[in-house]
C-alpha positions in Angstrom: 33.8 -25.1 71.1 35.1 -26.7 67.9 38.1 -28.9 68.0 40.7 -28.1 65.4 42.3 -31.1 63.8 45.9 -31.1 62.9 46.2 -34.1 60.6 50.0 -34.0 60.4 50.3 -34.8 64.1 47.3 -37.0 64.6 48.5 -39.7 62.2 50.0 -42.9 63.5 53.8 -43.3 63.0 53.5 -46.1 60.5 51.2 -44.0 58.3 53.6 -41.1 58.4 56.4 -43.4 57.3 54.2 -44.8 54.4 53.4 -41.2 53.3 57.1 -40.2 53.3 58.0 -43.3 51.3 55.3 -42.5 48.7 56.5 -38.9 48.6 60.0 -40.1 47.6 58.9 -42.5 44.9 56.1 -40.4 43.2 58.4 -38.3 41.0 60.4 -41.2 39.5 57.1 -43.2 38.9 55.6 -40.1 37.2 58.6 -39.6 34.9 58.7 -43.3 34.0 54.9 -43.3 33.3 55.2 -40.2 31.2 57.9 -41.8 29.1 55.9 -45.0 28.8 52.7 -43.0 27.8 54.7 -41.1 25.2 55.7 -44.3 23.4 52.7 -46.6 24.1 49.7 -44.4 24.8 46.8 -46.5 26.1 43.8 -45.2 28.1 45.0 -46.9 31.2 48.5 -45.3 30.9 47.0 -41.8 30.4 44.7 -42.2 33.4 47.6 -43.6 35.6 49.8 -40.7 34.5 47.0 -38.2 35.5 46.7 -39.9 38.9 50.5 -39.7 39.4 50.6 -36.1 38.4 47.8 -35.2 40.8 49.5 -37.0 43.6 52.9 -35.3 42.8 51.2 -31.9 42.8 49.3 -32.7 46.1 52.6 -33.7 47.8 54.3 -30.6 46.4 51.5 -28.3 47.6 51.5 -30.3 51.0 47.8 -31.2 50.7 48.6 -34.8 51.7 
């Protein structure tokens, strides 16, 4: 019989806390990075903005 994993409950408490803190800060970081990328577009800034956008979408869709 296969065991079904429920990752939301199998995480240690410190990792849940870290995930919740990241969830609170990802939107302000994404907005700041978007403004920074608009004024000073470098390759690193564009890639960082893409990572922040993917993380924000993953948190919103509850994939993480």
